[in-house]
N, C-alpha and C positions, 0 to 999 in steps of 0.2 A: 120462579122468584121471590113466592112472597115466602120464606126461609131466609133470604139473603134479606128482605126490609124487618125481622122481625129479629131477625139480628143486630140491625142499624139498629135498631128503636133501645133492644136492649142493653147494648151497648151505647148509643146517650144518655141510656139511662142507667145506669150505673155509672157513667161520668163525671155526671149529676147530683148523685147523693151525695145524703147527708151524716157522715158516719158518727153513730153516737155513745158517747164515751160515762162510764163511771169516775167515780172525782176518788178514785184508791190512792195509794202508795205507785205503781209503779201505773200508771196509766198514763204517762206521763211523757215515760219511756218509747214503750209500746208502739204512743201515737209513731212518737218522730224516727223510730224505725218500721212503719209501713205504710206510714200513710200519706205522701204523695200533700206536695205541699200547699199547691193546689185544691184542694177537696175541705169542705165546710162539715166545723167539727164540729157538734151538739153537744153541753154538758151535759147530765143529769140533777138535779137536784135530789138529791137523796135525804130524808127526816134524819138516819141517821148522820151522816158527813156534815150535816148543813148548809146553808146557802158562804157560808166563804170559804166551803174545801171548792169550788163547784167555781162560787168567781175568783177564787184562787188561782186556777187548773186554767179557765179561759182565759186572763191576764197573762198566765211562760205560755200556753202554745198563739197568744197575738203575738207576744214576742221574736215566736221562731217566727214566725208567718203563714201561718193557718188563721182564713178567716173561723169566727168560733162563732158558738151562739149558749150563753147559756134559757136547760133547759129549768125553764121552776115550773114546779106547780098553779093550778090555776086559786089554790087557796093559801099561796103563801102572799097571794096581792097587795092583800095588809101592805104587808115588808117588805114588800115592792118601793109602796107609794112612801115608805120612807126612809128609805136610801137615801145619804144624797148625793147628786149632783154633779161633777163639773166638763168644764170643755175639754174634751176630745187633744192630741197634740200637746 
């Protein structure tokens, strides 16, 4: 009985997992090919790619129906505070 309980827990955890990706040239296509639309995707900001690549990919994946979360380094919070904000919709 314990094995069934562990298996149910593992399935639940994997179904609720967020998938972390880097903003590369092939990421969007790979996400679209392999990840169901009901999953949350976090896009990690890369110092070499910059914030714009992260935000652009988040916007495109959101347009495909994913819930996205840009994952920014704490050290970049000063830059994030200066971003323009707009109302949704």
